[in-house]
N, C-alpha and C positions, 0 to 999 in steps of 0.2 A: 344626527341625534339617534340614540339607540331606543328601541322599543321592544317590548317583551312579546314573544310569540308563543302561545300555548301549545305544547306538544303532549302526547300521551304519557311521557315520562317526566313531565314537569316543564316549566318555562326556562328558556335560555335567552340570553340577550344576543340579538343579531343585528346587523346592519339593516335599516329599513328597506333597502333595495334588494336584499338577499331573498331569493325565493327557493325554499326547500321543497323537494318532491320525492315521492316514493317511486322507485323504478324496480322492475323485476330483476332477479338475479341474472348476471351475465357470466360467461365463461372467463371474461377478463377480470371480474371481481367477484368470484364465487361465494365469498364468505360474508358479503354485505349486500343487503337490499336497500340501504339508505344511501342515496347520493346526495352530496352537499354541493354539488356544482351549481353555481349561481349564474344563470344566463345574463342577469342584469349587473353582474359584478363589474367594477371598473376595469377598463382595458389596461393591460400593462404597457401598451403603446408599441408602435412599430419599431422604435429604436431599442427596445429592451433586448439585451442579450439573453436574459432569462426566458423570455417568451420565445425567442428563436430556438433556444435549446429544448424548450418544452414542446414546441411544435414538431421539431424533428423527432423527439423521443415518442411522442403520442402515436405516431404512425410507423414506428420502427418495427422491423421483423427480422429474424435471424436469416431469412432468405436473402436479405440485402447484403449479407456479410460474405466475402469471398471464402472459399473452403480453407485456404491456408491460414487465414486469420482465425477461423474457428478452431482449427487444429492447434494453433499456437495458444489460444485462449484456454483450451482444455489442458494443455501442458502446464500453464501458469497455475491453474486451479489444482492440478495433481501435485505440483511442487509445493504449493501453499499448504495443502493438507498434510503432506509428509513432514513439513517443518513444524506444524501444529502438534502432530504426534510426538516428535522428538522434544518439543518444548516441555511436555508433561514429565520428562525425566529430570528437569531442573527445578530448583527450589522456588523460583519466582512464580511458576505456574500454580503450585499448591497454595502459595500465599495470596495470589490474586484470586483464585477460586474461592478461598476461605473468606475473603473480604466481600466479594460479590454475593456469595451464597447467604452469608449472614445477614445481608441487607435485603436480598431479593426473595429468599426462600425457594421452593421448588417450582418447576414449571413443566412445559411440554417440549421445549426445544433442545435439540441435540447440542452437545459441546464436544468437539473433536478430541478423541482419545481419553474421554472421562465417562464415568458412570452417571453422574448427576445430570439431570436436565433442569433447565432454567426457564424463567419467563423470557419472552421474545427479545426485548432489548438487552437483557443481562446476558443472554446467550451470545448475542452479537458482540457485546463488549468483551466477554471472555474469549471468544473465538478470534477476535482481532488481535488481542494481546498474545495469544498462542501463536498465531501465524507470524506476527512480527517480532515476537520476543527474543528470538536468536539472531535477528538482523541477517537472516539467511534468505529472505523472501525477495521476490523480484522487484525491479525498479524500472520505471520509464526514465531513460537517461536524460532527455532534454528537459523534463520537468522536475526530475529527482523526486518523483512521487512513487511511494509503494502502493499502487492502486489496488492490487488484489487483496491486500490486508484489510482494507475497509469495505471493498466491494463484495467479496465472497461471504462474509458474515451476514450481510444484508440479504443476499440472494438465498442463502440457506434458510435464514429465519423466516423471512417474508415469503419466500417461495414455498416452504413447507406449510406455512399458515394458509396460504391461498390455494394450495393444491395445483400449482402450475406445472406445465410440462417441463421436461429438461430443456427443450428448445427455447421456451420462453425464459427459463432461468439463465440460460447461456446468453440470450439477447440482452437481458437486464445487466449481466456482468459486463458484456462488451460496452454497453451504453455508459456505464460508470467509468470504466477505463478511459473511453474516448473523451468524456467530459473532464475527468481529472487531468488527463495529459495536456489538453489544450489550456485549461485554466492555469495549470502549473507552468506550461511553456510561456504563457503571456507575461509572466514575471520577469522573463529575460535573465534568470539565474540569480535573482536578488533575494528570494525568500530567506535563505539561511544567513546571508550577510545582514539582513534586517533583524535576525534573531528568531525567525519562525521556522519550525519544522514543516516542510511543504506537505507531507502526508497529513499531518494534524489539521492544517489550515484548509487544504484543498479537498481532502477525502470526503468530508461531509456533504459536499455539493454532489459528487457522483453517487454517494450513498442515498441521498434524498431522491435523486433522479431514478435510481434503480428501484427503490422502494415504491415510488409513485407509479412507475411503469408496471410493476407487478400488481399494483392495485387497480390498474386500468384507468388512470387519471387522464383528464383532458389536458390540452396545452396550457390553459390558464392555471389549472391546479399544479401542474408540474412547475410552472414558473413561480407560483406562490411558494412552493417548497424551496426553491433556490433563494427567495428572499428570506425565508425563515432560516435556512442554513447559514446565511450571512451572520446572524447573531449567535451562531453556535460554533463558528470556525475558530479553532484554537490549537496551539501547540508550540510551546517555548523550547528553545535550544539550550536552556540553562543547564540541562543534564550534562552537557559536555564538560562543565567545570568540576564535577565531582564523580562522574561515572555512575550516576544513580539511575533509577528504573523508569522515569516518567515517559521516556520516548516509547517504551513498550505499550503504554496506554493509549497513545494518540490514534492509531487506526481504529481500535475498538470503540473509543469515544466518538470518533467520526461516524462509525456505523450505527451506534445507538442513537446518536443525535440526528442522523439522517432519517432513521425510522420515525423518530419523533416529529421531525419537520414534515415528512410526508403525511403522517396521520393527521396533523393539525391542518395541513392544506386541504386534505380530503374532506375535512369537516368544516371548512369555511373560514378558518383563521386567516386574517389578512397579513400581508407582509409588503416590504418595500419592493417596488416595481423594478428598480435598477440595481440589482444585487452586486453586479460586477462593476459597472461603469459609472455608478452614481457618485454624487459629491462626497458621500461618506460610505461608498461602496467598498468592495473587497480591496481593489487595487489602490484607490486613493488613500484609504485608511491604513492598510498594512504596508504599503510600499510608496508612500507619499514622496514624490520627486524622484522615484527610481524606476518607474515603469514607462513604457513607450506611449501610453495614452490611447485614445479611441481611434487614432489613425490606422491602427492595426486591427484586423478582423479576427476576433477571438476564435470564431468557428469556421474559418476559411477551410474548405476542403472536407467539411463534416459529411461523412457518408460516402466520400470518394478517396480520401487519403486516410488509411487506418492506422492510427497511432498504437492500437493494440499490437500490431505486428512489430513495433519497435521495442516492446517491453523486454528487458534483459533478465534472464534467470541467472542467479548468482552461483558461481563455482566455489565461493568461499563464504563462511559465516561472519563476515565483517563488513564494515561500510564499503559500498561499491567504489568509492573514490580510491581505495587502497589497491584494488585487485590488479591493475596493470602492472604496478611496480612489483608486486609479489610474483606475478608470472614472469616478468623480465628477470628477476633475481633467480628464480628457479631454473629458467631456461639457461642462463649463464653458468649456473652451477652444474647442470647436467652436461653442458657443452665442454666446459673446461676442467671439471673435476676437482675443484678446490673445496676445502672445508671451511667451516665458520672460523676456525682458529687461525686461518691464514689471512683473514681479512683485516686490513688496516683501517680503512674508512669506507663509508657508503654514502653516496649522495642520492637521494630520491627526489625526483622532480615531477610536480603536478601543477595544475593551473593555480594561480594565486587566489582565485575565488573558492577553491576547495580547501585551501590550507587552513583557514580558521576552524574547520571541522575536524581534521585529522592530524594537523601538525602544531596546533597552538592550544594552550601555552606550551612552549617547547620543553620546558623542564618536566611538566606533568606527563607529557607523551612518552618520555623516556622510562618512566616507572609507573605503569598503570596500576591502580589500586583495586580493580575489579574486572570481571569478565567484560562488562560493558565499557569500561574504560579502555580495555585492550582492543575492543572492536573498532574504536575510533582513534587508534594510534597507528599512524603509518610507520614510524620507527619500529614499534613492537612487531607489527605484522611482517615486515621485511626480515627482521632479525630472526623471528620464530621460523619463517619459511627456510632460511639458510641453515639454522641450527638443526631443525628437525627434518628437513628435506620435503616438507609438506605443510599444509595448514588445514586442520579440520576442527571439529568441536572439541576434540581433546586438548587442542592448543589454547583453549579458553578456560581450562580447568585450573584451580588454584596452584597445582604443582607446576604448571607451565608458566603462569603469570609471575611466579616467584623463582623460576629456574635461573640460577646465577649465570649460566652460559648464555641464555637468551638476553638477559639484562645487560650483560657485559657487551654483547654485540650491539644491542639496542643503543647504547651510549655512543656508539661509533657512527650512528646514522644522523645525517643532517638533511633538512628538507629545503628545497628551492623552488622558485617559480619556473615553470617550463614554457618558454616562449613558443615552442612548437605544438603545444597542447591543442587537441581538437575539442576541448570542453566548450560548451555544454553538450555538443552533439554526441561526443564519446568521452569516457573517462580515461583519457590518455595517461601514460606513466612512463618514466624513463629512469633507469638506475645507472650509476657509475660506481664501479666497485674497484678500490685500490687494494692490491695484494702485496704481501711481504716480499715477494720475489721481484717486485717492480712493475708487474703487469697492471694495466688499467683496463678494465673490461666495461663495455658500455652496451646497453640494449634499450630500445624503445618499443613499447607496445601502444601504437596509435589508437587502435580500436580495442577496447576491453573485451575479454572473452565473455561470451554470453550476450553481447549486443546483437542487434538484428543482422548486421553485416558479418558477424562472427559468432553465430549461435551455437549453443550447446546442442548436440544432436538429441533426437527423441530417446535414443538408448541411454545416453548419459543422464538425461532428466529422469527417466524411469529408474535408473540405477540410484540416482540421488534420492528419489522418493522412497525406494525400498530400503536404503541404508538408514534413512531417518525414521520411517515408519516402524521398522523392525526393532527400534529401541523401545517401542511402546506396546505393539500389538504382534500377533502371530503372523506367520507367512500367509496363511489362508485369508485372514482378515485384510492384510495389505493388498493381496491379489484381488479380492473382492472390490476394494475401493478403486484400485487401478482400472478394473473392468467397467465399473459403474461410471467413472469420470470419462473414460475414452469412448463410451457409448452414450454419453449424456443426451445428445440431441435426439436420440430415438426413445428416450424414457418417457413414459406416460406421466410420471410424477418424480418428485425428489425422494420419496420414501425409501427406495432401495439403497440410494446413496447415503441418506441420513442414518439408516439402520446399520450400515457398515462403518459409520464414523465413531460410534460410541463404543465404550467397553461393555462387554456382556455382564 
């Protein structure tokens, strides 16, 4: 039964067992003196994965993270910011900003590469779209989750609001990535086959965890945030059928929803106790009959095995499933010196579970209708690599998508299942190219470039950041961002970084 409890600001309905108390400000939660933690709140139970995750997060600290993992996390953040800068030179960024600003109005929170400032959740939404909008952002291979695209917007928004140190912001980012990776991995590669974009569905859980951590929440509150996130998890793969923009929205929506979930949890809103393993929890609802069940430990190795170290930074601005085949094709061209005009046929092989994303429907993949369509076409990607001898953002411009030479070669590409693929651990790829002179050239890339076992160097990542950032900002501003990110753990606050992110 609900009863009304009088407060100075008016009455609100609360559970009769909920006891609200005023506590002094703390460094963990500097902007709020009202704690809504309920000592008498119902326990989420010892079997709850949400509580296990919340318990781990509540006592987490950056000092627990190995130095190499911290270094990799900063490079992922740097890479994401560079991509967000570059996104502002594309039409979708202005249209997204216009729609969000029209609804939200102005605020105090920074938007990467833009002059306007927005309210907290709206800034997180737009930053998520900008980071993921070019599909050039990092991916955790085993889970196929673009964790940075939903984690970083939360860290920037909530971290700026709470005045946290750079070290605490970094810890929140790592927490989100670790949670997202494990939740994504637990699906065993079935998210996309079931029609769900992993980042859209999974990202909200890491976002809620990061936001709650920055607010200094208790284990029970953090667990409540996971239960709330369950009702906010979304992301359809329907965009694949017409190359439209909705995938760009998913990480930003996850970020803004995670912030909402965390705030509701902080203020005593109740949620399901078993967000992941429950009868209508995440896995039973989204992947009914397709997931391994509770015999697998979702959080095995948490705090010991760092999934953040496995995040792969992309060398190409297309779906990660395509990359290995493009690298293989370019390596064969460099080694044997043939031109696109000499190619009779190309067979590109990836795992059958990847094929619905980048190979099907076959006819549509041979003639992409938009830049986003092209990003998810393995035939187009391989053909453009061989015609242009490279693949960058310019290969996604209208002139490239309609280039008759690329489309002619694209028509000669067929996709097949690769029996030797290492998917989902790696995004393997193999190409077989038949030439007019009778030669048949083959090359396999078992480990995709950018993966943990074959990482891009720090210099390559910094070069990618600068190439992207300089499309939008001056060299001086780009260098200021690079310096702020690479020294983030020493920063007293996020203000220097946030100041360097917006346009003057």
